[in-house]
Every structure is written in C-alpha cells, then in structure tokens.
N, C-alpha and C positions, 0 to 999 in steps of 0.2 A: 785119496788126496783131494783136498779142497781148493777150488779155483775161485779167486776173487776178481771180478771184472773191474776194469779201470773206471772209477767214477767220474773222471774228467771227460770221457767220451759221451757225446750227446746220444740220446737214444734216437733209433732211426724213426724219421718222420714219413709222412705220405709221399708217394712219388709225384714229382712236379708235373703239373698239368700244362700242356702247350696251349698256345693262344688258339689253335684251331679246335681245341677240346673244351670250348666255353660251355657253361651250364646250359642245359636244354631250354630253361625258362627265359634265357637272355635273348630278346629279339632286337637288340640295338642295331644289328647289321641288316635287318630285313627292310626292303623297300616298301613295305605296306605300313602306312601310319598308324600309330597305336591311337586308342581313344583318348589317352593323356595328352599326347602330342596336338591332337585336334582341339581339345578343349583349351589348352594353353594358348593356341593361336587365336581362338575365339576370345579369350579374355584380353589378349593384348589389343585386338582391334576394337573391342567393346570400351576400353579405357580411353580411347581417343575421342575426347568430348567434342572437338570440332568437326570431325569427320561424321560422328553420329548425329550431330545437330543438322549438318547438311543433308545427310541422308534422310532423316525425319522430315525436314523442311521441304523437301522436294516430293518425296513419295507419299507423305501424309499430309503436310501442312498446306501445299497449294490446293490439292482438291477439297480439303476440309473448309479452308477459308472460302473458297469460290462457292461451294454448295451451301455453306451456312449463310453467306450473304444472300444467296438466291432464297434461301428458306425464310430469312427474316423479312426480306423485301416482299415476298409474295404473302407473308402473314400480315404485314402492315397495310399493303395496298395491292390486294389481289386483281383489281381491274387493270392497274398499270403494269403490274409484273406478273409473268406467267408462272406456272408451277416449276419447282427447283429441279425436279428431275425429269425422267423420260428418255425415250430412245435417242433423241438428237443430242442431248446432253451427255449421255453415256458415250456415244461413238466420238464425240468431240473430245472429251476428256482422255479416252483411251488412246486414240490415234495421235492427238496432239500434245498430250502432256506426259502421261505415263510411260508410253512407248519411247519417245525421244529423250526425255530428261531421265528417265529411269535407267537408260543406257549409260548416259554421262556420269551420274552418280555412282553406278555400279563400277564403271570404269575407274572412277577415283578410288574407290575403295580397293579394287584390285591392284592399282598402282601403289597404293600404300603397303599393302600386304606383301608385294613383291620387292620392295626397297627398304622396308623399315629396319631389317637386320643390318644391312650395309650402312644406313644413315646413321644409326645408333651405335655402330661398332660392335654389335652383338654376334656378328657371322663367325667370328674365330671361336668364340666360346661355345657356339652350337656344334661346330665341327669337332672340337676337342672331347665333346661328349660321347663320341663313337657311333652316334646315330647315322644312319644312312642319309646322305644329302637328298636322294631322290625322295625318301619318306619326309624329310623335313620340307620339301617343296609341295609334295602332294597334300600334306596335311593343311595347307593354306586353303586348298579349294573348298572342302566342305565347311571349314571354319567361316570363310568369307561369304559363301553362299548361304549359310544359315542366318546370317544377319541381313544380307541384301534381299533374299527372297522374302523373309519375314516381314520386312518393312514395306516391300512391294505389296504383299498380300494384305497387310493391314489396310493400306490406302485404297487398294482395289475394292476390298469388301465394303469399306464405307461408301465408295462411289457406287457399287451395285445396290446397295441398301437404299440410298436416297433415290437413285433413278427409278427403282421399282415402287417404293412406298409413297414417293412424292411426285409420281407421274401425273400428267393431265388426264382428265377423265374423258376428254373429247379430242379428236383428232384435229390439228390446225394443218389444212392443207391449201397452200397458196393464199393464205390470210382468211380462210373460210373455215369455220368449224364444222366439220363433216363426222357423222357417225363412223365408228371404226369397224372394219371386218365386213364390210357389205359385198355381196356378190355383184356381178356386172349388172344383172337386172335390177337389183335392189339400188344401186348407185344411179341408174337411169331412172328409176322412179323417184328417187330423192332429188335428183337434178331437175326433174320436170316440175316438182313442187317448189324449188328454190331456183327457178330459172334465171332470175335477174343477178343473184350472186354468182352463179356459175358462169354465165356469159361475161360479166364484168371482170371477174377475178381470175378464173382458171386460164391457164395457158392453152392457146389453140394456134396451130399452124396452118390450118386449111383456109380457104377463101370465106370471107364474111360478106353476106349478101343481104343483110338487114341492119337497121339502125335500133340499138337498144339503149334506152336512158339509163345512166348509172347514177350512183348515190352522189357523185362528186359534182354533179351538174352537167357533166359532159356525156358523151356517148360512146358507146363501143360499136364500131363499123363505119362503113363509108356514109356520107350524108345521103339523105333522100334524093333520088333521081340519078344518082351515079350509077354508071355502067361497070358492071364486075364480070370478068371472065372465070367461068367454072369449067370443071371437066365435061359438064353436060351442055356447055353453051354460054352465050352471054345473057347475063340477068341484070335487069334494072331494078335498083333498090327502090322498094315501095316507099311512099311518103310516111306511112306509119305501119310498123309491124303489128301483126295480130298477136293475140295471147298464144294460139296454137302455133303460130310460127317461131315465137320465142322459146316455147317449150321444147319444139322439136329441135331446135338449134341447141339448146342447152343439153339435150340428150347426146347429140352428136359430140359437143365439147367434153362431156362425161366419159363417153367411150374412148376418146383419144387419150384421156388422162387416166384410164383405168390401170394400166400397167404400172405407171409411177404411184397411183394410190395404193396398189396392193403392197408395194415395197416400203411404205411408210407406216411405222408402227408407233404405238403409244410407249411401250416399255421393251426393253431388250429381252429376248428370249432366253431361257435357261442354257440351251446349246450354245447360244452366242456368247453369253457370259462366261461359260466354261472354257470355250475355245479362245476367247480374247485374253482370259487370265493365263492360260498356259502359253499363249503367244507373248505377253509382255513379260512373263517369268523367263521365257527362253531369251528374249532380247537382253534381259538383265544378266542372265548367265553368260551370253556372249561377251557383254561388256566386261564383266569381272574377269573372266578367263583371259581375255586379250590384254586387259589391263595388267593382269598379274605376270603374264609372260613377257610383256614389252618391258615393264619395269625391271624384271629380273635380267632381262637382256642388256638393258642400259645402265642398270645400277642406280637409277635415280627416279623420282616420282614426277617432278613439275613438267619436263619435256614430254613424257608419254601422256599425261593428262591433256596437254595442249594438243598434241597430235590426235588423239581420240576425239576431242572436241571438234576439231576441224573436219575429221572424217565424218562425224555424225551430222554436223550443222551445215557444212559447205559441200564437201566431195560428194557425199551420198545423195542429197537432193538434186545437185547438178547431173551427175551420171545416170540416176534412175530415170530421167525422162529425155535426155538428149542423146540420139544415137550418133556415134562417131565410128564410121565403118571400119577404120583400121584399129580401133580400140574396143570394139564390141565385146570380145571375149574378156578383155580386161574389166568392162564395166559390169559384166555379168559375175565377175569374180568378187565383187564388193559385197560384203556380208550384209550391209543394210539394204542393198537392192534385192538380194535373195530373200530376206525377211519380209520385204514388201510383197513379193510374189507368193508367199505362203500365208499372207493375212487372211484371217476369217472373213468369209463372206458377210456382208452387211456393214462392215466398217468402211469409212472413208480411207482412200489410200494415203499413208503417209507422205510427207513433204509436197503435198498438193497435187500429185499426179493422179491419172486415171479418172474415170467418170464420177466416182464418189467424191474425189478431191476437187472437182471443177477444173482441172489443169490438163496438160497433155498426158497422153498415155504412158505407161511404164515401158521400157525397153522389153522386147520379147525374150522370154526365159520360161523354160519348162519347170514343172514342179520337182521333177527329179534332179535337174540340174541345181535348183536352188537349194534342195536339201543336201546334195553333195558338197555345195559350196559351204553351207553352214557347218556341216560335219568337218570338212577340211579346215575351217578356221579354228575350230575347238581343239582338233587334234594337233594342228601345226604349232599354235601358240602355247599349248601345254607342253609339247615336246621341246620346243626351243627354250622356254623357260627353265625346264627341268635340266637341259643339257648345260645351260650357262651357269646354273647353280653347282652342277657336279664338277665343272672345269674351272670354276673361279678359285684363284688362290686365296687361301685363308690368311 
C-alpha cells in the first residue's frame, strides 16, 4: 500500500535556539570593548572640531607660538634676545604650561566623552544594540586617551627639540656668562681670572671686608675705613683692595655658589626629558579619566569642566603649600598635590611651591602615599562612571 503524506504540513525545521545559546562569535554581552567600539568612539570625538581646536591650541599652539617668537627674536637681534631654547625654557614650559593646561584640556575631552550620548539622545539606541554597558563605557578610555596623549606628545616633542637644538652655548649664571660643567677647582680658577664680575654679580651671604669697584660706577662692599665683624674678629676695610685680595675674595664667592652652579644646565638631560614626558602624560590621563567619570555621574559636561578647572587652578595650589592640621590627610588626598610630589627632579614645583618654584614648600607626603592617591583617583572615577552608566535608565 502506498502512503501519501499531507502536502499542507510544513517540513520540520531546525530546533529553536534559546537566547542563552547565542552563536559563539557573538561578543555583544562581553564587558571587554571590541576594536570596532573603540574606533567608533575615537571617530566621534575627532569629529568635534571645537574640541579638537581647543586641544591643539593649548597642547601644541601655545608652546609653538612662544618658541617661534623667541626663535625669530633671537635671529633678528641676538644681542638683545637670548637663545630660544635651553634648560630654563624647558622647565618653565613643562611645569607652567603643559602640566597645568594639559590637565584642563584633557578633562574637557573626558567630560565630552562621558556626556555626549546623553546630550545627543543616543544612549537609548546604544543600549538597544545589546552591547554591554560596561564595554560601552570602557571603550571611551582608550579612544579618548589616543587623542589626548598624541596631542600632548606632539607639543612636548616640539618643546624638547627647540630646547635642545636652540639652547645657549654658554651658561648664564647670575647675569654672568660662565663656562658650563666646570669642577670646583676649575670654577675657582675661572673666578680668579674674572674676579670683578664674580664679586659684583654673584650672590654672597658672608661678610664683605673689602671695597670692589663695579661697572655701574658703584662698589660692592662697605666703604673704605669701615669696621666689619667677621668670625675671625673685627676687620677694618682698607682704603683700596689689592688685586690679590679681590682674587681671593672672588674664589670664596665662587665656592659658595658652586652647588647652585652645578644644578644649572644648558640643556635638559635625556633622562629628564623622558621622565617629564611620562609625568605630563600621566597628568593628562588623570584629567581625562576624572572628567569622564564625573561627566558620566552627572550626565552633563559644563558643570564637571568648571569643577575640574577650579580644582586645578584654585584648590590644588591652595592646599599644596598651606598646612591645615585638621585637614592634612584631605590635602594629601588631592591628586594634584600627589602629582607634585612625584615630579621629576630638576623641574620647578608646579603652583609656585618648593625651592624650585621660589615659594613655600609643599605639604609633607611620601612618594608611596602619593602613588596610592593617584591610583585611587584613577580606579575610583573609572568605577563610579561605569556604575552610573550601568544603572542609568535608558
């Protein structure tokens, strides 16, 4: 007997696949951001012309304009304008411009990356794609840092190049041109041969018991016949100092200045340039990560940018040098204060504190404590920003 099946019954299809049995290649639920997510975030930030112009103007424009003006001025009138580069120019630009303003602009980029989806109404569309919210947040960190660090690096490399290749050929110490790299004996010998310049221009804190005529028509020291008390007793200033006395006194002045002379350089060393570059890159990273987390927490850009500017320009300089006994641990917990404590040696302390900055010393804090504060800020603001994005209603 022949059996004919019902043609109206559909052929059996594949068994239904549950939502948990997603294809193995589908990583939409993973918390690790994919390369495509990172590049998409990178392109979104790069298309913001106003933000990119501000980033370029601060990190590249300010040092380029400053150094180009110095290069042109020195080329036109080298007697009136000194060389464009050198150690002092490098330290001033790094600690005074790239460090402080690099943080502010990086924070502005972070605040933009943390609030752009909410301000443009794209957050709901991102959530409906099925991507992990944590992955969407973490993708913004490498995308934003790729822009910020590259801009900081371009400006910093230009500063290093000019400060090395356009550095002065002779050291200017206290207004006197002094050969660079002399030993103590060599400096004493040079001071004896240039006694009048050393006595008249070098700083000296000891007693002066002779009168030396200087180039401005005046003299350095008490008038002839005056009585001066010294550790060896009372000395009467002679009517006219002999050449041997002036030479001996110049050697004493040079000996007192030798420590400060050794710490004065023509060009920044390679190790200092590497350390300073990593230092300002870390400061820019902190600015971006904190701005990203704060903007994600508040859901807007303007207020976080203002708060971080106040932190960098007002609160950090204030708390870095003024010890408030009841708030000392709070002051140590400010990230800008911690960054000042891990600053590479040879740079003036930011915010005018410490011996290099010519102001009061920084509040006491160990390097280990400063490192823990920096790591804590990075972890806390990353965690708080990711938590807010994962808990926000779409």
